[in-house]
C-alpha positions as MATLAB code, in Angstrom:
seq = 'MRMVDLIEKKRDGKELTKEEINFIITNYTNGSVPDYQMAAFAMAVYFQDMTTEERANFTLAMVESGDQIDLSGIEGIKVDKHSTGGVGDTTTLVLAPLVAALNVPVAKMSGRGLGHTGGTIDKLEAVPGFHVEIDNEEFISLVNKNKVAVIGQSGNLTPADKKLYGLRDVTATVNSIPLIASSIMSKKIAAGADAIVLDVKTGAGAFMKTVEEAEELAKAMVQIGNTVGRNTMAVISDMSQPLGFAIGNALEVKEAIDTLKGQGPEDLEELCLTLGSHMVYLAKQAESLEEARGKLKEVMTNGKALEQLKTFLSAQGGDASVVDDPSKLPQAKYTFEVDAKQDGYVSEIVANEIGTAAMLLGAGRATKESEIDLAVGLMLKKKVGDQVAAGESLVTIYSNTEDVKAVVEKIHAAYTVSSESVTAPTLVYKEIKE';
ca = [
     -16.287   69.436   36.213;
     -13.240   71.269   37.601;
     -13.152   73.742   40.491;
     -10.792   76.076   38.625;
     -13.363   76.465   35.813;
     -16.114   77.310   38.309;
     -13.893   79.892   40.044;
     -13.222   81.446   36.640;
     -16.928   81.441   35.757;
     -17.875   83.260   38.982;
     -14.864   85.587   38.672;
     -16.247   86.693   35.292;
     -19.697   87.388   36.781;
     -21.540   84.437   35.242;
     -24.336   82.530   36.991;
     -23.555   79.068   38.353;
     -26.031   76.223   37.952;
     -27.445   74.186   40.850;
     -25.248   71.228   39.797;
     -22.122   73.393   39.773;
     -22.882   74.817   43.222;
     -23.547   71.314   44.576;
     -20.198   70.190   43.139;
     -18.385   73.021   44.929;
     -20.002   72.440   48.333;
     -19.871   68.617   48.226;
     -16.197   68.536   47.279;
     -15.183   71.308   49.670;
     -16.911   69.461   52.532;
     -15.212   66.132   51.738;
     -11.798   67.770   51.280;
     -11.423   67.298   47.509;
     -11.498   71.068   46.987;
      -8.669   72.655   49.012;
      -8.984   75.820   51.104;
      -7.001   77.922   48.626;
      -9.495   77.223   45.827;
     -12.485   77.861   48.100;
     -10.838   81.108   49.236;
     -10.545   82.166   45.576;
     -14.192   81.274   45.023;
     -15.293   83.234   48.126;
     -13.393   86.299   46.866;
     -15.039   85.942   43.439;
     -18.447   85.895   45.164;
     -17.405   88.893   47.273;
     -16.806   90.971   44.132;
     -19.384   89.469   41.716;
     -22.282   88.688   44.109;
     -24.836   85.924   43.429;
     -28.307   85.905   41.888;
     -31.331   85.071   44.080;
     -31.398   81.563   42.606;
     -27.660   81.041   43.204;
     -28.038   82.170   46.814;
     -30.902   79.723   47.375;
     -29.007   76.840   45.746;
     -25.826   77.683   47.686;
     -27.821   77.673   50.942;
     -29.533   74.350   50.164;
     -26.197   72.757   49.221;
     -24.844   73.716   52.673;
     -28.024   72.383   54.327;
     -27.535   69.054   52.528;
     -23.845   68.841   53.518;
     -24.801   67.479   56.958;
     -27.632   66.464   59.282;
     -31.108   67.949   58.982;
     -33.573   68.021   61.852;
     -36.892   66.376   60.995;
     -39.668   68.173   62.891;
     -42.507   66.553   60.943;
     -43.519   64.659   64.090;
     -44.484   67.961   65.735;
     -48.097   69.022   65.269;
     -48.754   72.504   63.873;
     -46.681   75.105   62.032;
     -43.202   75.338   63.555;
     -41.926   78.940   63.572;
     -38.293   79.716   64.400;
     -36.831   83.087   65.397;
     -33.248   84.088   64.706;
     -31.386   87.205   65.832;
     -28.181   88.341   64.138;
     -26.791   88.973   67.632;
     -26.272   91.776   70.076;
     -25.819   92.785   73.705;
     -28.578   92.072   76.232;
     -30.668   90.311   73.585;
     -32.987   88.334   75.869;
     -35.789   87.948   73.305;
     -35.656   84.132   72.974;
     -36.093   83.653   76.738;
     -39.271   85.738   76.556;
     -40.578   84.637   73.149;
     -40.307   80.853   73.608;
     -42.862   80.617   76.458;
     -44.842   83.670   75.263;
     -45.769   82.333   71.810;
     -46.000   78.732   73.085;
     -48.753   79.981   75.427;
     -50.760   80.692   72.246;
     -50.411   77.126   70.937;
     -47.516   77.934   68.591;
     -44.963   75.073   68.717;
     -41.488   76.401   69.529;
     -38.859   73.782   68.694;
     -35.732   75.846   69.274;
     -32.157   74.922   68.531;
     -29.822   77.392   70.238;
     -26.108   77.930   70.714;
     -23.703   79.167   73.348;
     -22.258   82.656   73.480;
     -18.817   83.697   72.275;
     -17.279   87.122   72.858;
     -19.723   89.803   73.945;
     -22.761   88.140   72.320;
     -24.596   85.980   74.842;
     -25.890   82.492   74.049;
     -29.446   81.401   74.862;
     -28.271   78.059   76.262;
     -25.840   79.730   78.686;
     -28.655   81.959   79.932;
     -31.050   79.045   80.423;
     -28.381   77.087   82.301;
     -28.417   79.834   84.936;
     -31.618   78.072   86.060;
     -30.432   75.303   88.449;
     -30.783   71.859   86.877;
     -31.836   73.022   83.400;
     -30.242   71.000   80.597;
     -30.424   70.830   76.797;
     -28.877   67.372   76.380;
     -32.016   65.663   75.132;
     -32.314   63.387   72.112;
     -34.499   64.200   69.106;
     -37.278   61.836   70.161;
     -37.639   63.474   73.586;
     -37.287   66.928   72.007;
     -40.239   66.283   69.657;
     -42.249   64.691   72.474;
     -41.706   67.743   74.732;
     -42.777   70.182   72.012;
     -45.937   68.165   71.313;
     -46.715   67.998   75.032;
     -45.700   71.495   76.197;
     -45.450   73.430   72.894;
     -41.845   74.427   73.707;
     -38.389   72.873   74.101;
     -34.812   74.040   73.515;
     -31.998   71.772   72.360;
     -28.277   72.377   71.788;
     -26.994   72.666   68.234;
     -26.302   69.372   66.467;
     -22.632   68.596   65.919;
     -23.018   67.822   62.222;
     -25.420   70.569   61.171;
     -24.181   72.385   58.017;
     -20.519   71.235   58.163;
     -19.852   73.084   54.874;
     -20.835   76.333   56.550;
     -18.543   75.648   59.531;
     -15.563   75.137   57.181;
     -16.389   78.144   55.019;
     -17.077   80.373   58.041;
     -13.569   79.804   59.379;
     -12.057   80.406   55.947;
     -13.943   83.674   55.353;
     -12.595   85.060   58.616;
      -8.971   84.828   57.443;
      -9.495   85.750   53.780;
     -11.293   89.124   54.185;
     -14.548   87.757   52.740;
     -16.747   88.004   55.853;
     -18.617   91.111   54.631;
     -20.337   89.467   51.693;
     -24.144   89.564   51.698;
     -24.668   86.229   49.833;
     -22.127   84.471   52.099;
     -23.567   85.923   55.334;
     -27.172   85.267   54.281;
     -26.539   81.681   53.163;
     -24.548   80.962   56.344;
     -27.398   82.077   58.632;
     -30.216   80.599   56.550;
     -28.536   77.213   56.035;
     -28.559   76.654   59.816;
     -32.168   77.808   60.162;
     -33.389   75.606   57.293;
     -31.429   72.570   58.525;
     -33.074   73.062   61.942;
     -36.404   72.105   60.338;
     -38.761   75.070   60.937;
     -41.718   75.677   58.592;
     -41.510   79.468   58.959;
     -38.752   81.832   60.100;
     -38.845   85.272   61.724;
     -35.497   87.096   61.505;
     -34.403   89.886   63.846;
     -31.698   91.733   61.913;
     -29.791   94.115   64.177;
     -28.334   97.453   63.099;
     -26.180  100.041   64.866;
     -22.837  100.246   66.668;
     -23.384   96.967   68.538;
     -24.425   95.032   65.435;
     -22.591   93.423   62.527;
     -24.557   95.646   60.121;
     -23.795   99.215   61.209;
     -26.350  101.046   59.028;
     -30.051  100.504   58.354;
     -29.244  100.232   54.628;
     -26.752   97.378   55.218;
     -29.199   95.624   57.540;
     -31.979   95.961   54.961;
     -29.781   94.459   52.247;
     -28.988   91.445   54.461;
     -32.611   91.086   55.600;
     -33.899   91.067   52.010;
     -31.271   88.489   50.990;
     -32.249   86.130   53.840;
     -35.999   86.578   53.320;
     -35.599   85.847   49.592;
     -33.571   82.695   50.321;
     -36.141   81.447   52.835;
     -39.130   82.101   50.598;
     -37.352   80.664   47.530;
     -36.711   77.347   49.295;
     -40.273   77.102   50.613;
     -39.961   78.481   54.158;
     -42.325   81.359   54.927;
     -39.789   84.004   55.995;
     -39.895   87.645   57.133;
     -37.479   89.998   58.877;
     -37.617   92.847   61.378;
     -34.769   95.387   61.379;
     -34.196   96.497   64.978;
     -31.797   98.783   66.806;
     -28.579   97.643   68.463;
     -26.864  101.024   68.811;
     -27.281  100.462   72.570;
     -27.915   97.252   74.551;
     -31.456   95.858   74.527;
     -33.182   96.043   77.912;
     -31.212   96.701   81.107;
     -29.564   93.347   81.942;
     -26.338   91.967   80.471;
     -25.285   88.654   82.018;
     -26.852   85.226   82.233;
     -28.788   85.041   85.533;
     -29.581   88.771   85.301;
     -31.114   88.264   81.854;
     -33.210   85.320   83.076;
     -34.654   87.550   85.806;
     -35.317   90.281   83.236;
     -37.118   87.755   81.005;
     -39.305   86.723   83.973;
     -40.116   90.400   84.662;
     -40.978   90.931   80.983;
     -43.356   87.956   80.942;
     -45.081   89.594   83.936;
     -45.424   92.807   81.924;
     -42.855   94.508   84.177;
     -39.781   94.389   81.917;
     -37.924   97.144   80.060;
     -40.074   98.925   77.472;
     -37.740   98.237   74.529;
     -37.407   94.502   75.284;
     -41.170   94.079   75.712;
     -41.944   96.008   72.520;
     -39.454   94.002   70.424;
     -40.794   90.712   71.821;
     -44.370   91.753   70.995;
     -43.308   92.738   67.459;
     -41.383   89.502   66.765;
     -43.941   87.373   68.608;
     -46.826   88.848   66.588;
     -45.156   87.734   63.371;
     -44.474   84.257   64.808;
     -48.115   83.832   65.879;
     -49.371   85.153   62.530;
     -47.086   82.871   60.475;
     -48.247   79.939   62.632;
     -51.838   80.814   61.620;
     -52.920   81.355   65.237;
     -54.199   84.870   64.422;
     -55.865   86.479   61.409;
     -53.773   89.652   61.636;
     -50.683   91.057   63.372;
     -52.950   93.277   65.506;
     -54.907   90.237   66.710;
     -51.664   88.363   67.395;
     -50.284   91.261   69.488;
     -53.527   91.459   71.458;
     -53.372   87.739   72.235;
     -49.721   87.997   73.343;
     -50.540   90.880   75.703;
     -53.429   88.862   77.110;
     -51.256   85.845   78.057;
     -48.743   88.217   79.665;
     -51.516   89.834   81.710;
     -53.375   86.669   82.764;
     -50.214   84.776   83.776;
     -50.417   82.018   81.127;
     -47.033   82.987   79.632;
     -45.392   82.778   83.061;
     -46.966   79.351   83.689;
     -45.679   78.256   80.284;
     -42.153   79.296   81.335;
     -42.430   77.187   84.508;
     -43.615   74.160   82.504;
     -40.790   74.600   79.980;
     -38.071   74.908   82.637;
     -39.220   71.962   84.750;
     -39.675   69.693   81.698;
     -35.941   70.083   80.999;
     -34.845   69.533   84.609;
     -34.841   73.170   85.678;
     -35.967   74.503   89.056;
     -39.152   76.326   88.009;
     -39.476   77.960   91.446;
     -36.932   80.578   90.252;
     -39.847   82.166   88.347;
     -41.547   83.091   91.642;
     -38.279   83.533   93.545;
     -35.457   84.805   91.276;
     -33.106   84.946   94.301;
     -32.634   81.193   93.659;
     -30.716   82.107   90.486;
     -26.900   82.377   90.816;
     -26.020   85.518   92.821;
     -22.836   87.594   92.614;
     -20.889   88.353   95.825;
     -20.365   92.057   95.172;
     -22.180   94.982   93.577;
     -20.593   98.282   92.551;
     -22.178  101.446   91.151;
     -20.624  103.270   88.201;
     -21.546  106.916   88.628;
     -21.950  109.651   86.031;
     -19.132  112.219   86.029;
     -21.332  115.121   84.908;
     -24.908  116.367   84.622;
     -26.650  115.975   81.289;
     -28.347  113.467   79.028;
     -27.106  110.045   77.926;
     -26.439  110.540   74.210;
     -24.654  107.252   73.428;
     -24.033  103.802   74.912;
     -21.647  101.771   72.743;
     -23.183   98.294   72.945;
     -19.949   96.447   72.066;
     -18.039   98.146   74.900;
     -20.758   97.272   77.413;
     -20.698   93.677   76.149;
     -16.916   93.565   76.555;
     -17.203   94.978   80.100;
     -19.591   92.126   80.997;
     -17.200   89.635   79.390;
     -14.319   90.943   81.550;
     -16.426   90.044   84.607;
     -16.796   86.486   83.264;
     -20.326   86.779   81.817;
     -19.093   85.860   78.319;
     -16.410   83.742   76.675;
     -13.167   85.181   75.327;
     -12.511   81.742   73.744;
     -14.664   78.632   73.230;
     -12.904   76.999   76.212;
     -13.616   79.872   78.649;
     -15.719   79.112   81.721;
     -18.724   81.396   82.172;
     -19.720   82.846   85.548;
     -23.524   82.724   85.386;
     -24.022   85.166   88.295;
     -22.061   88.178   87.067;
     -22.986   90.988   84.721;
     -24.253   94.537   84.420;
     -27.576   96.246   85.041;
     -27.985   99.495   83.131;
     -29.668  102.272   85.111;
     -29.678  104.822   82.286;
     -30.365  104.419   78.568;
     -29.960  106.835   75.641;
     -32.196  109.893   76.112;
     -32.315  109.625   79.933;
     -31.355  112.586   82.086;
     -28.578  111.985   84.602;
     -26.964  113.964   87.431;
     -23.277  113.858   88.349;
     -22.791  111.124   90.949;
     -25.949  109.267   89.895;
     -25.525  105.596   88.949;
     -25.281  104.741   85.266;
     -24.680  101.018   85.745;
     -24.620   98.482   88.585;
     -21.807   95.922   88.335;
     -22.488   92.398   89.667;
     -19.133   90.745   90.288;
     -17.488   87.833   92.091;
     -14.219   89.747   92.398;
     -13.507   93.074   94.101;
     -11.172   94.275   91.345;
     -13.467   95.863   88.765;
     -11.271   98.800   87.731;
     -10.970   97.681   84.085;
     -14.735   97.084   83.919;
     -15.497  100.568   85.287;
     -13.146  102.102   82.699;
     -14.895  100.197   79.892;
     -18.312  101.392   81.070;
     -17.186  105.028   81.269;
     -15.725  104.696   77.756;
     -19.052  103.276   76.504;
     -21.238  106.075   77.911;
     -21.396  109.596   76.485;
     -23.240  112.268   78.464;
     -24.034  115.526   76.659;
     -25.503  118.832   77.832;
     -28.120  118.781   75.060;
     -31.213  116.596   75.393;
     -31.404  113.703   72.909;
     -34.191  111.378   71.798;
     -34.017  107.624   72.258;
     -33.181  105.711   69.049;
     -35.890  104.094   66.948;
     -36.370  100.493   68.074;
     -37.892   98.906   64.951;
     -36.890  100.454   61.622;
     -38.493   98.217   59.027;
     -40.271   94.948   58.400;
     -39.206   92.982   55.311;
     -41.549   90.376   53.842;
     -40.091   89.777   50.379;
];
């Protein structure tokens, strides 16, 4: 078997066999296939696409290129949730304790943030003492005992994907549905979950700008998951503006605590209830989505979800008293208000620009080596559809420096205020199950 023949076969739109795909991934991972040949193959896929079976085989080959997490020691159906990323996406912080309170085991492997997209681990580390450096044995033990634990991503998970991801970035092959879908799903499958709920974002702050693009990606990922034996579904949700009000690590932890009390932003609570209902249903802890939602609301109301959060934090070394006293979270030295320049209605908030503004404060990483300031960030006071008066605050800046001129400029550039009233965007567009 020669790589050049397989490039030619895909270039001509023919279907590759499982053995041929395994040959490509195995030899690319071990260095026998050079970058220039893999770049040619990626471009062939970009133009010729892949069949459902090819996509599944390509994903499994990447899964098998490195370590796989064995969660068989955890009792029950393990359901994982994955978001394609956005600004202010605090759902994991809410969902992990929320669904665990209903006896659904949450064995979560999470990453750190880069750029304007926040990482779950960074947010959790805003809780004093919390750590994710636990071995697999302790991880499984904690999930069996408490129904929830979060661990950092394994160093040798899907090494083929890591190599290919870097190559796609410099060869103009990032926007390829089979390559995006297999990249995301290979990591989820290697992480060992029995079922997967995907939150596919759409809008200005998302990778997929239109609902149609998001639906195409969602269907591709759901088909891969179901083809390889993982019960998978997807929710397409809005990221034309940030989710919730808080952007920044400690601020988002506080917002997650508020949401578990039933006092969080409407959009964040609704999305968590939607995603959580599917997680509970796939874990067979409810007969229907309606029953699952009712159970989730009940544990928010009776305080069980909040108690679950305390148990989860303390089990991994965190100071659980922050749940009752969020002032123990890292606090910024200064706050500044960014005021509206005119009367009207908020018609647009460009999520990416808001994310970049938070990153300028130090809430995100410009590079992998950047140090994060856990205390800083933004709190939105107005969302799309809200009425605002000139001089009224749009955003509160939490900063550890007094020079926030560039941040204020970014925020003003992100907000559009119009004289005409506008309706808030749809939060959940579609649910994809096959």
